[in-house]
DRENVEXMAR-805560 format. One record per residue (C-alpha): chain; residue in three letters; residue number from 1; z, y, x. Coordinates in nm, 2 decimals. Example, Ala and Ser with C-alpha at 12.3 -4.5 7.8 and 13.67 -1.06 7.14 Angstrom:
# DRENVEXMAR-805560
chaine,residu,num,w,v,u
A,ala,1,0.78,-0.45,1.23 .
A,ser,2,0.71,-0.11,1.37 .
This chain:
# DRENVEXMAR-805560
chaine,residu,num,w,v,u
A,met,1,4.95,0.12,-5.48 .
A,lys,2,4.89,0.40,-5.23 .
A,pro,3,5.04,0.21,-4.93 .
A,ala,4,4.81,-0.08,-5.01 .
A,ala,5,4.52,0.15,-5.02 .
A,val,6,4.61,0.29,-4.68 .
A,leu,7,4.64,-0.06,-4.54 .
A,cys,8,4.31,-0.15,-4.68 .
A,leu,9,4.14,0.15,-4.52 .
A,ala,10,4.30,0.06,-4.19 .
A,cys,11,4.17,-0.29,-4.21 .
A,thr,12,3.82,-0.17,-4.29 .
A,gly,13,3.83,0.06,-3.99 .
A,ser,14,3.94,-0.22,-3.76 .
A,leu,15,3.67,-0.44,-3.89 .
A,ala,16,3.41,-0.17,-3.83 .
A,leu,17,3.53,-0.13,-3.47 .
A,leu,18,3.51,-0.50,-3.42 .
A,leu,19,3.16,-0.51,-3.56 .
A,ala,20,3.05,-0.21,-3.35 .
A,ser,21,3.19,-0.37,-3.03 .
A,ala,22,3.03,-0.71,-3.10 .
A,pro,23,2.71,-0.80,-2.91 .
A,ala,24,2.40,-0.76,-3.11 .
A,arg,25,2.26,-1.09,-3.24 .
A,pro,26,1.90,-1.17,-3.32 .
A,gln,27,1.79,-1.21,-3.67 .
A,ala,28,1.77,-1.58,-3.77 .
A,ser,29,1.42,-1.52,-3.90 .
A,asp,30,1.29,-1.40,-3.57 .
A,pro,31,1.00,-1.64,-3.51 .
A,leu,32,0.96,-1.57,-3.14 .
A,tyr,33,1.33,-1.64,-3.08 .
A,glu,34,1.31,-1.96,-3.28 .
A,lys,35,1.02,-2.07,-3.06 .
A,ala,36,1.20,-1.96,-2.74 .
A,lys,37,1.52,-2.14,-2.85 .
A,ala,38,1.32,-2.46,-2.90 .
A,glu,39,1.20,-2.43,-2.54 .
A,gly,40,1.56,-2.37,-2.44 .
A,ala,41,1.51,-2.22,-2.09 .
A,leu,42,1.34,-1.95,-1.89 .
A,ala,43,1.26,-1.95,-1.51 .
A,leu,44,1.22,-1.61,-1.35 .
A,tyr,45,1.10,-1.54,-1.00 .
A,val,46,1.21,-1.19,-0.90 .
A,gly,47,1.13,-0.98,-0.60 .
A,gly,48,1.45,-0.86,-0.45 .
A,pro,49,1.81,-0.97,-0.47 .
A,ala,50,1.89,-1.21,-0.75 .
A,ala,51,2.23,-1.07,-0.83 .
A,pro,52,2.11,-0.77,-1.05 .
A,trp,53,1.88,-1.00,-1.24 .
A,asp,54,2.16,-1.26,-1.29 .
A,ala,55,2.35,-0.98,-1.47 .
A,val,56,2.04,-0.91,-1.68 .
A,ala,57,2.00,-1.28,-1.76 .
A,lys,58,2.36,-1.29,-1.87 .
A,asp,59,2.30,-1.00,-2.11 .
A,phe,60,1.99,-1.17,-2.24 .
A,asn,61,2.17,-1.50,-2.29 .
A,ala,62,2.44,-1.31,-2.49 .
A,arg,63,2.17,-1.16,-2.71 .
A,tyr,64,1.97,-1.48,-2.74 .
A,pro,65,2.20,-1.79,-2.72 .
A,gly,66,2.03,-2.11,-2.65 .
A,val,67,1.77,-1.97,-2.41 .
A,asn,68,1.92,-2.02,-2.06 .
A,val,69,1.77,-1.81,-1.78 .
A,ser,70,1.75,-1.91,-1.42 .
A,val,71,1.67,-1.65,-1.15 .
A,thr,72,1.51,-1.71,-0.81 .
A,gly,73,1.53,-1.40,-0.60 .
A,gly,74,1.37,-1.32,-0.26 .
A,phe,75,1.10,-1.13,-0.09 .
A,ser,76,0.79,-1.08,-0.32 .
A,asn,77,0.56,-1.17,-0.04 .
A,val,78,0.74,-1.50,0.01 .
A,leu,79,0.79,-1.60,-0.35 .
A,asp,80,0.42,-1.53,-0.43 .
A,lys,81,0.32,-1.80,-0.18 .
A,lys,82,0.55,-2.05,-0.34 .
A,ile,83,0.40,-1.98,-0.68 .
A,asp,84,0.05,-2.02,-0.53 .
A,glu,85,0.15,-2.36,-0.40 .
A,gln,86,0.30,-2.46,-0.73 .
A,leu,87,-0.02,-2.36,-0.91 .
A,ala,88,-0.23,-2.55,-0.67 .
A,ala,89,-0.02,-2.86,-0.71 .
A,gly,90,-0.01,-2.83,-1.09 .
A,met,91,0.37,-2.82,-1.08 .
A,leu,92,0.46,-2.46,-1.17 .
A,glu,93,0.83,-2.39,-1.18 .
A,ala,94,0.81,-2.01,-1.25 .
A,asp,95,0.75,-1.90,-1.61 .
A,ala,96,0.72,-1.54,-1.52 .
A,ala,97,0.71,-1.33,-1.20 .
A,leu,98,0.87,-0.99,-1.15 .
A,phe,99,0.74,-0.85,-0.82 .
A,gln,100,0.65,-0.54,-0.63 .
A,thr,101,0.34,-0.70,-0.49 .
A,leu,102,0.10,-0.57,-0.75 .
A,gln,103,-0.20,-0.71,-0.58 .
A,asp,104,-0.08,-1.06,-0.67 .
A,phe,105,-0.10,-0.99,-1.04 .
A,val,106,-0.45,-0.84,-1.00 .
A,arg,107,-0.55,-1.16,-0.81 .
A,trp,108,-0.38,-1.39,-1.05 .
A,lys,109,-0.56,-1.23,-1.34 .
A,glu,110,-0.90,-1.28,-1.17 .
A,glu,111,-0.81,-1.64,-1.11 .
A,gly,112,-0.73,-1.68,-1.48 .
A,val,113,-0.38,-1.80,-1.45 .
A,leu,114,-0.20,-1.52,-1.64 .
A,leu,115,-0.11,-1.52,-2.00 .
A,glu,116,-0.23,-1.20,-2.18 .
A,phe,117,0.07,-1.05,-2.37 .
A,lys,118,0.14,-0.70,-2.49 .
A,pro,119,0.52,-0.67,-2.55 .
A,gln,120,0.66,-0.41,-2.78 .
A,gly,121,0.63,-0.06,-2.63 .
A,phe,122,0.31,-0.16,-2.45 .
A,asp,123,0.14,0.15,-2.59 .
A,lys,124,0.41,0.37,-2.44 .
A,ile,125,0.33,0.26,-2.09 .
A,asp,126,0.10,0.47,-1.88 .
A,ala,127,-0.24,0.31,-1.80 .
A,ser,128,-0.17,0.33,-1.43 .
A,phe,129,0.13,0.10,-1.48 .
A,lys,130,-0.03,-0.19,-1.67 .
A,asp,131,-0.33,-0.41,-1.72 .
A,pro,132,-0.53,-0.30,-2.02 .
A,asp,133,-0.55,-0.66,-2.15 .
A,gly,134,-0.18,-0.72,-2.11 .
A,ala,135,-0.21,-0.97,-1.82 .
A,tyr,136,0.07,-0.78,-1.64 .
A,thr,137,0.28,-0.47,-1.71 .
A,ala,138,0.53,-0.25,-1.54 .
A,ile,139,0.89,-0.30,-1.65 .
A,gln,140,1.04,-0.04,-1.41 .
A,ile,141,0.91,0.25,-1.21 .
A,asn,142,1.04,0.30,-0.86 .
A,ala,143,1.02,0.60,-0.63 .
A,his,144,1.07,0.65,-0.25 .
A,thr,145,1.32,0.94,-0.24 .
A,tyr,146,1.52,1.02,0.07 .
A,ala,147,1.87,0.89,0.12 .
A,tyr,148,2.15,1.01,0.35 .
A,asn,149,2.51,0.96,0.42 .
A,pro,150,2.69,1.27,0.27 .
A,asn,151,3.00,1.21,0.48 .
A,leu,152,2.80,1.24,0.80 .
A,val,153,2.51,1.47,0.71 .
A,lys,154,2.59,1.84,0.63 .
A,pro,155,2.43,1.98,0.32 .
A,glu,156,2.22,2.22,0.52 .
A,asp,157,2.08,1.93,0.73 .
A,val,158,1.97,1.71,0.43 .
A,pro,159,1.60,1.63,0.48 .
A,arg,160,1.36,1.81,0.25 .
A,ser,161,1.03,1.69,0.40 .
A,ala,162,0.90,1.42,0.62 .
A,leu,163,0.91,1.66,0.91 .
A,asp,164,1.29,1.69,0.89 .
A,phe,165,1.32,1.33,1.00 .
A,leu,166,1.18,1.43,1.34 .
A,asp,167,1.49,1.65,1.40 .
A,pro,168,1.67,1.54,1.72 .
A,arg,169,2.00,1.53,1.53 .
A,phe,170,1.87,1.21,1.37 .
A,lys,171,1.76,1.05,1.69 .
A,gly,172,1.84,0.68,1.67 .
A,lys,173,1.99,0.73,1.33 .
A,ala,174,1.69,0.71,1.09 .
A,val,175,1.61,0.38,0.93 .
A,ala,176,1.33,0.22,0.72 .
A,cys,177,1.19,-0.12,0.63 .
A,tyr,178,0.91,-0.25,0.85 .
A,pro,179,0.59,-0.10,0.71 .
A,ala,180,0.39,-0.40,0.83 .
A,asp,181,0.62,-0.63,0.64 .
A,asp,182,0.70,-0.45,0.31 .
A,asp,183,0.40,-0.32,0.11 .
A,ala,184,0.60,-0.05,-0.07 .
A,thr,185,0.72,0.08,0.26 .
A,leu,186,0.36,0.07,0.39 .
A,tyr,187,0.26,0.27,0.09 .
A,asp,188,0.53,0.52,0.17 .
A,phe,189,0.45,0.56,0.54 .
A,tyr,190,0.08,0.58,0.46 .
A,ala,191,0.14,0.87,0.22 .
A,ile,192,0.31,1.06,0.50 .
A,val,193,0.03,0.98,0.75 .
A,gln,194,-0.22,1.10,0.50 .
A,lys,195,-0.06,1.44,0.50 .
A,tyr,196,0.05,1.48,0.86 .
A,gly,197,-0.19,1.26,1.05 .
A,trp,198,-0.12,0.97,1.28 .
A,ser,199,0.04,1.20,1.53 .
A,tyr,200,0.34,1.20,1.30 .
A,met,201,0.40,0.84,1.38 .
A,asp,202,0.41,0.92,1.76 .
A,arg,203,0.67,1.19,1.70 .
A,tyr,204,0.87,0.97,1.45 .
A,met,205,0.88,0.68,1.70 .
A,ala,206,0.99,0.92,1.98 .
A,asn,207,1.30,0.99,1.77 .
A,glu,208,1.39,0.62,1.80 .
A,pro,209,1.42,0.51,1.44 .
A,asn,210,1.55,0.17,1.33 .
A,phe,211,1.37,-0.09,1.12 .
A,ile,212,1.52,-0.37,0.91 .
A,gln,213,1.40,-0.60,0.63 .
A,gly,214,1.46,-0.50,0.27 .
A,his,215,1.55,-0.18,0.09 .
A,leu,216,1.90,-0.30,0.00 .
A,gly,217,1.96,-0.33,0.38 .
A,val,218,1.83,0.02,0.43 .
A,ala,219,2.07,0.16,0.17 .
A,arg,220,2.36,-0.04,0.30 .
A,ser,221,2.29,0.08,0.65 .
A,ile,222,2.31,0.44,0.53 .
A,ala,223,2.63,0.38,0.34 .
A,ser,224,2.80,0.22,0.65 .
A,gly,225,2.71,0.51,0.87 .
A,glu,226,2.51,0.28,1.10 .
A,asn,227,2.22,0.51,1.02 .
A,leu,228,2.22,0.86,0.86 .
A,val,229,1.89,0.91,0.68 .
A,thr,230,1.58,0.75,0.55 .
A,phe,231,1.27,0.85,0.36 .
A,asp,232,1.22,0.49,0.26 .
A,thr,233,1.49,0.41,0.01 .
A,ile,234,1.43,0.30,-0.35 .
A,ala,235,1.61,0.57,-0.56 .
A,ser,236,1.78,0.32,-0.79 .
A,ile,237,1.91,0.11,-0.50 .
A,ser,238,2.07,0.41,-0.34 .
A,met,239,2.22,0.53,-0.67 .
A,asp,240,2.37,0.18,-0.72 .
A,gln,241,2.54,0.21,-0.38 .
A,lys,242,2.67,0.56,-0.48 .
A,asn,243,2.80,0.42,-0.81 .
A,gln,244,2.99,0.16,-0.62 .
A,gly,245,3.18,0.44,-0.45 .
A,leu,246,2.99,0.40,-0.12 .
A,ala,247,2.87,0.69,0.10 .
A,gln,248,2.52,0.74,-0.03 .
A,ala,249,2.32,1.03,-0.18 .
A,ile,250,1.95,1.09,-0.25 .
A,ala,251,1.73,1.39,-0.22 .
A,phe,252,1.38,1.45,-0.35 .
A,pro,253,1.11,1.58,-0.12 .
A,glu,254,1.04,1.95,-0.18 .
A,ser,255,0.70,1.99,-0.02 .
A,asp,256,0.57,1.63,0.02 .
A,pro,257,0.45,1.41,-0.27 .
A,leu,258,0.68,1.14,-0.40 .
A,pro,259,0.54,0.79,-0.37 .
A,ile,260,0.60,0.59,-0.69 .
A,trp,261,0.50,0.23,-0.79 .
A,pro,262,0.56,0.00,-1.08 .
A,tyr,263,0.78,-0.31,-1.06 .
A,thr,264,0.56,-0.55,-1.25 .
A,ala,265,0.59,-0.86,-1.46 .
A,ala,266,0.36,-1.13,-1.58 .
A,ile,267,0.37,-1.46,-1.76 .
A,phe,268,0.18,-1.77,-1.64 .
A,lys,269,-0.06,-1.95,-1.87 .
A,ser,270,0.08,-2.29,-1.76 .
A,ala,271,0.45,-2.17,-1.80 .
A,gly,272,0.68,-2.44,-1.93 .
A,his,273,0.86,-2.18,-2.15 .
A,pro,274,0.60,-1.92,-2.25 .
A,asn,275,0.77,-1.81,-2.56 .
A,ala,276,1.10,-1.76,-2.38 .
A,ala,277,0.91,-1.54,-2.13 .
A,arg,278,0.75,-1.34,-2.41 .
A,leu,279,1.09,-1.29,-2.57 .
A,phe,280,1.24,-1.18,-2.24 .
A,leu,281,0.97,-0.92,-2.17 .
A,ser,282,0.99,-0.79,-2.53 .
A,trp,283,1.36,-0.75,-2.50 .
A,tyr,284,1.36,-0.60,-2.16 .
A,leu,285,1.11,-0.33,-2.27 .
A,thr,286,1.31,-0.22,-2.57 .
A,pro,287,1.43,0.14,-2.53 .
A,glu,288,1.79,0.03,-2.54 .
A,arg,289,1.75,-0.21,-2.24 .
A,gln,290,1.52,0.03,-2.05 .
A,ser,291,1.78,0.30,-2.06 .
A,lys,292,2.01,0.07,-1.86 .
A,thr,293,1.79,-0.01,-1.56 .
A,gly,294,1.91,0.27,-1.34 .
A,thr,295,1.56,0.38,-1.26 .
A,trp,296,1.27,0.53,-1.45 .
A,ser,297,1.15,0.34,-1.75 .
A,ala,298,0.80,0.20,-1.77 .
A,arg,299,0.80,0.36,-2.12 .
A,ser,300,0.72,0.73,-2.16 .
A,asp,301,0.96,0.76,-2.46 .
A,val,302,1.28,0.66,-2.26 .
A,ala,303,1.46,0.94,-2.08 .
A,ala,304,1.50,0.93,-1.70 .
A,pro,305,1.85,0.84,-1.57 .
A,asn,306,2.08,1.04,-1.35 .
A,gly,307,1.95,1.38,-1.47 .
A,trp,308,1.61,1.31,-1.31 .
A,lys,309,1.29,1.45,-1.45 .
A,pro,310,1.03,1.22,-1.61 .
A,ile,311,0.86,1.04,-1.33 .
A,leu,312,0.51,1.18,-1.38 .
A,ser,313,0.64,1.53,-1.39 .
A,tyr,314,0.70,1.52,-1.02 .
A,lys,315,0.42,1.57,-0.76 .
A,val,316,0.36,1.20,-0.71 .
A,val,317,0.15,0.95,-0.51 .
A,asn,318,0.05,0.71,-0.79 .
A,asn,319,-0.23,0.48,-0.66 .
A,tyr,320,-0.03,0.17,-0.58 .
A,arg,321,-0.27,-0.07,-0.74 .
A,glu,322,-0.57,0.08,-0.56 .
A,phe,323,-0.38,0.08,-0.24 .
A,leu,324,-0.27,-0.28,-0.25 .
A,thr,325,-0.61,-0.41,-0.36 .
A,asn,326,-0.80,-0.25,-0.08 .
A,thr,327,-0.75,-0.56,0.13 .
A,lys,328,-0.93,-0.45,0.45 .
A,gln,329,-0.74,-0.12,0.46 .
A,leu,330,-0.42,-0.30,0.40 .
A,glu,331,-0.46,-0.54,0.68 .
A,asp,332,-0.57,-0.27,0.92 .
A,leu,333,-0.27,-0.06,0.83 .
A,arg,334,-0.03,-0.35,0.88 .
A,lys,335,-0.17,-0.41,1.22 .
A,arg,336,-0.16,-0.05,1.32 .
A,phe,337,0.20,0.01,1.20 .
A,glu,338,0.31,-0.31,1.37 .
A,glu,339,0.18,-0.16,1.70 .
A,tyr,340,0.44,0.11,1.65 .
A,thr,341,0.74,-0.09,1.53 .
A,gly,342,0.68,-0.42,1.69 .
A,pro,343,0.71,-0.75,1.51 .
A,val,344,0.97,-0.81,1.24 .
A,lys,345,1.32,-0.91,1.37 .
A,asn,346,1.61,-1.07,1.20 .
A,val,347,1.40,-1.24,0.94 .
A,gly,348,1.62,-1.35,0.65 .
A,gly,349,1.67,-1.38,0.28 .
A,val,350,1.76,-1.12,0.03 .
A,arg,351,2.12,-1.10,-0.10 .
């Protein structure tokens, strides 16, 4: 009898391991899932490369079989215009938008085209990162840290303030997105000008920086050694490069404030699959999922990744919504920065 008992315990242990490794399944009685499954699909428009969100969609599909997610990626300031055209034509393809262009969500709420929805955890999201009525909410928080190539930049030369990017050793080797083209970059540059004055731009341009489209391109440029430093990376993008084994490291400003902004999501009233969109946002804002984003959670009760501090414990610039909805200032700044950088070159998609 004893050997049989041992065998039985071994089987029980194996079964427990199998159950622990199996993907979590929704409860059959989940009414929102049942409604989403009846809709059968979800169309997401995402600002940035589609690949990371394709991976998220795969996880969501594993968790909620029968709700098939399609992802359309690209520049937020291109996709928003496509959505406007679809809304005007009464032929909306997107169920939900996940963008950095927060002003779009403010405008869409004013136009009455957004569905008010407060997903689970909404009360854990800071007021600066969400609409009080639930028309839109942050799902990630991004920060403009510095990035550098650790193989080519000595530890003692790693920038600690915006002034360090004026060092002659970085002449022709600093990179950023075009501030006139990317609103998050514009926000970043403006924070520096606010502290150091417009003369900073004269000195920065004298050091012959390079400009490209998209923060993924910035991070890749650092990793390849084509450029050495930037104050215009998105921390999570650079960390993803590092985690892939590429030459990338980040540094936090020591004397300058850290510009932060919410990556924001909303569901459209005329969405073809509104319950699937509700289910997706609710799932994505669970603590379990938020801990896997590689950046700061929108929720205050989820620990920051990579040993970072909670985002609001840094000295931050956190007025992205006000910045982007000041239309006159925004247009004036785009024009003024374009006078420094010239028009956008090498226009292309996001990969």
